[in-house]
C-alpha positions in Angstrom: -18.2 -16.6 -6.1 -15.5 -19.2 -5.4 -12.5 -16.8 -5.3 -11.6 -13.9 -3.1 -9.5 -11.1 -4.5 -7.3 -9.2 -2.1 -6.0 -5.9 -3.5 -4.3 -2.9 -2.0 -3.4 0.6 -3.0 -0.6 1.9 -0.8 0.0 5.4 -2.3 1.8 4.1 -5.4 -0.8 5.4 -7.9 0.3 9.0 -8.3 -2.1 9.9 -11.1 -5.8 10.5 -11.2 -7.9 9.6 -9.2 -5.7 8.8 -6.2 -2.8 11.3 -6.6 -0.7 9.2 -4.2 -3.1 9.8 -1.3 -4.9 6.5 -1.1 -4.0 3.8 1.4 -6.7 1.1 1.2 -7.2 -2.6 1.2 -10.1 -4.4 -0.5 -11.5 -7.9 -0.5 -13.8 -8.6 -3.4 -15.7 -11.8 -4.2 -14.6 -12.9 -7.7 -16.2 -15.3 -10.1 -13.1 -16.4 -12.0 -9.4 -16.2 -12.2 -6.9 -14.8 -13.1 -7.6 -11.1 -13.1 -6.3 -10.4 -16.6 -9.5 -10.6 -18.5 -12.4 -12.7 -19.6 -10.5 -14.5 -22.4 -8.0 -15.8 -19.8 -10.8 -17.0 -17.5 -12.5 -18.8 -20.5 -9.2 -20.4 -21.4 -8.6 -21.8 -17.9 -12.3 -22.9 -17.4 -13.2 -20.5 -14.5 -15.4 -18.1 -16.4 -19.0 -17.9 -15.0 -21.5 -18.8 -17.7 -25.2 -17.8 -17.7 -27.6 -19.1 -20.3 -30.6 -17.2 -21.8 -33.1 -16.2 -19.1 -30.9 -17.9 -16.5 -30.2 -16.1 -13.2 -27.9 -16.6 -10.3 -28.5 -15.6 -6.7 -25.8 -15.0 -4.2 -25.5 -13.9 -0.6 -22.6 -12.1 1.1 -22.1 -11.8 4.8 -19.3 -9.7 6.1 -18.1 -9.3 9.7 -15.4 -7.0 10.9 -13.8 -7.7 14.2 -11.6 -5.0 15.6 
């Protein structure tokens, strides 16, 4: 996954499921960009393609230092 998506929810989502009570930050490995759908990723050439019976293996190592 060549991209890393940083997202945050800082109490702005006042409807279900957060009800304004969530204050979180997330880092997610991402296969393509931008984040507005598969067709946009296909258009810009970053969509991940897998052929029939093809597989992909990945490893993720995370370390938190406080």
